[in-house]
One Martini backbone bead per residue (centre of mass of N, CA, C, O) as a GRO file, in nm:
protein
  137
    1MET     BB    1   9.113  12.013   5.396
    2VAL     BB    2   9.396  11.892   5.383
    3VAL     BB    3   9.359  11.680   5.601
    4LEU     BB    4   9.132  11.526   5.460
    5LEU     BB    5   9.293  11.460   5.208
    6VAL     BB    6   9.524  11.300   5.339
    7PHE     BB    7   9.354  11.089   5.503
    8SER     BB    8   9.202  10.975   5.260
    9ALA     BB    9   9.451  10.873   5.115
   10ILE     BB   10   9.556  10.683   5.334
   11ILE     BB   11   9.303  10.503   5.356
   12SER     BB   12   9.300  10.414   5.061
   13ILE     BB   13   9.573  10.271   5.073
   14VAL     BB   14   9.512  10.075   5.300
   15ILE     BB   15   9.274   9.937   5.159
   16ASN     BB   16   9.431   9.850   4.905
   17LYS     BB   17   9.652   9.677   5.090
   18ALA     BB   18   9.438   9.497   5.213
   19ASP     BB   19   9.527   9.159   5.352
   20LEU     BB   20   9.327   9.018   5.585
   21SER     BB   21   9.227   8.897   5.857
   22GLY     BB   22   8.960   8.889   6.059
   23LYS     BB   23   9.074   9.067   6.293
   24LYS     BB   24   9.193   9.291   6.106
   25LYS     BB   25   8.933   9.372   5.969
   26TYR     BB   26   8.786   9.466   6.221
   27THR     BB   27   8.993   9.684   6.295
   28LEU     BB   28   8.963   9.847   6.034
   29PHE     BB   29   8.665   9.909   6.062
   30LYS     BB   30   8.691  10.054   6.336
   31PHE     BB   31   8.885  10.275   6.243
   32ILE     BB   32   8.711  10.399   6.020
   33ARG     BB   33   8.470  10.465   6.200
   34ALA     BB   34   8.620  10.638   6.411
   35PHE     BB   35   8.738  10.843   6.215
   36THR     BB   36   8.467  10.941   6.108
   37LEU     BB   37   8.331  11.024   6.381
   38PHE     BB   38   8.597  11.185   6.528
   39PHE     BB   39   8.698  11.355   6.257
   40MET     BB   40   8.527  11.408   6.002
   41LEU     BB   41   8.261  11.524   6.111
   42PRO     BB   42   8.378  11.762   6.281
   43THR     BB   43   8.534  11.894   6.049
   44THR     BB   44   8.291  11.946   5.860
   45LEU     BB   45   8.127  12.111   6.060
   46PHE     BB   46   8.336  12.333   6.086
   47LEU     BB   47   8.348  12.417   5.793
   48MET     BB   48   8.054  12.501   5.774
   49ALA     BB   49   8.018  12.691   6.018
   50ALA     BB   50   8.253  12.892   5.967
   51ASN     BB   51   8.162  12.976   5.674
   52VAL     BB   52   7.875  13.064   5.731
   53TRP     BB   53   7.955  13.272   5.943
   54GLY     BB   54   8.138  13.436   5.747
   55ILE     BB   55   7.906  13.517   5.555
   56ALA     BB   56   7.733  13.667   5.786
   57GLN     BB   57   7.964  13.886   5.782
   58LEU     BB   58   7.886  14.187   5.642
   59ASP     BB   59   8.126  14.384   5.709
   60PHE     BB   60   8.373  14.177   5.571
   61ILE     BB   61   8.225  14.109   5.302
   62THR     BB   62   8.259  13.963   4.989
   63VAL     BB   63   8.192  13.799   4.710
   64GLU     BB   64   8.454  13.638   4.702
   65LYS     BB   65   8.453  13.536   4.996
   66ALA     BB   66   8.175  13.401   4.980
   67ALA     BB   67   8.250  13.196   4.762
   68TYR     BB   68   8.475  13.052   4.911
   69ARG     BB   69   8.306  12.974   5.160
   70GLY     BB   70   8.092  12.817   5.001
   71ILE     BB   71   8.277  12.600   4.886
   72ILE     BB   72   8.373  12.491   5.158
   73ALA     BB   73   8.090  12.421   5.269
   74ILE     BB   74   8.016  12.222   5.041
   75THR     BB   75   8.249  12.031   5.091
   76GLY     BB   76   8.167  11.961   5.383
   77LEU     BB   77   7.885  11.852   5.316
   78THR     BB   78   7.970  11.624   5.127
   79THR     BB   79   8.155  11.478   5.325
   80MET     BB   80   7.941  11.430   5.543
   81LEU     BB   81   7.742  11.263   5.374
   82ILE     BB   82   7.933  11.036   5.300
   83ALA     BB   83   8.007  10.955   5.589
   84ALA     BB   84   7.715  10.914   5.714
   85PHE     BB   85   7.569  10.746   5.448
   86SER     BB   86   7.824  10.535   5.377
   87ILE     BB   87   8.065  10.462   5.562
   88ILE     BB   88   7.927  10.374   5.827
   89PRO     BB   89   7.739  10.148   5.715
   90GLN     BB   90   7.971   9.978   5.586
   91THR     BB   91   8.128   9.922   5.848
   92GLN     BB   92   7.897   9.783   5.995
   93GLU     BB   93   7.859   9.555   5.793
   94GLY     BB   94   8.148   9.443   5.815
   95MET     BB   95   8.140   9.383   6.122
   96LYS     BB   96   7.907   9.182   6.111
   97GLU     BB   97   8.038   8.979   5.918
   98VAL     BB   98   8.287   8.915   6.092
   99ARG     BB   99   8.133   8.821   6.347
  100ARG     BB  100   7.977   8.586   6.181
  101LYS     BB  101   8.182   8.454   5.973
  102SER     BB  102   8.043   8.523   5.661
  103ILE     BB  103   8.275   8.636   5.509
  104THR     BB  104   8.371   8.685   5.197
  105ALA     BB  105   8.589   8.778   4.964
  106SER     BB  106   8.386   8.933   4.785
  107LYS     BB  107   8.251   9.098   5.010
  108TYR     BB  108   8.505   9.228   5.118
  109GLN     BB  109   8.585   9.367   4.850
  110LYS     BB  110   8.322   9.530   4.815
  111ILE     BB  111   8.336   9.700   5.070
  112PHE     BB  112   8.623   9.820   5.022
  113GLN     BB  113   8.554   9.944   4.749
  114LYS     BB  114   8.342  10.143   4.855
  115LEU     BB  115   8.523  10.288   5.057
  116ARG     BB  116   8.736  10.381   4.856
  117ALA     BB  117   8.540  10.542   4.677
  118ASN     BB  118   8.458  10.744   4.897
  119PHE     BB  119   8.742  10.861   4.954
  120ILE     BB  120   8.790  10.951   4.662
  121THR     BB  121   8.550  11.144   4.650
  122ILE     BB  122   8.653  11.330   4.868
  123MET     BB  123   8.914  11.408   4.727
  124LEU     BB  124   8.779  11.527   4.471
  125THR     BB  125   8.610  11.742   4.610
  126ILE     BB  126   8.847  11.899   4.729
  127ALA     BB  127   9.001  11.946   4.465
  128VAL     BB  128   8.775  12.104   4.323
  129GLY     BB  129   8.757  12.330   4.529
  130PHE     BB  130   9.046  12.430   4.489
  131TRP     BB  131   9.027  12.478   4.184
  132ILE     BB  132   8.801  12.690   4.191
  133MET     BB  133   8.952  12.888   4.376
  134TYR     BB  134   9.192  12.927   4.181
  135LEU     BB  135   9.036  13.036   3.931
  136PHE     BB  136   8.889  13.275   4.131
  137ARG     BB  137   9.140  13.466   4.249
   0.00000   0.00000   0.00000
């Protein structure tokens, strides 16, 4: 979860500072898409699977441990849904626009603003998960 939090923050900062030409925009869209596909989605699937499997281990589980694992699994599910249904389609749309060379500055800003908002939502989801786990420790 910490790694997702850090990398989401880094990508948000990169998007925020991005004022790039057409070729660099395309490269940034490709990087964000590849990062989401090959790092974020497997990490969130691991978070969900490992914690749901941990909850299923009835011999070693307490209500407190099950709640912690449930919060982590829900955080993973939320992150995965945002990545799969929001970030990937937006990066594909941006790559299509750059390839067609029809992307305007306002469209470019709008796409990157949505991407930045999604990464910030992921960061907030993870932070809230940590905060809830801290409150009920």
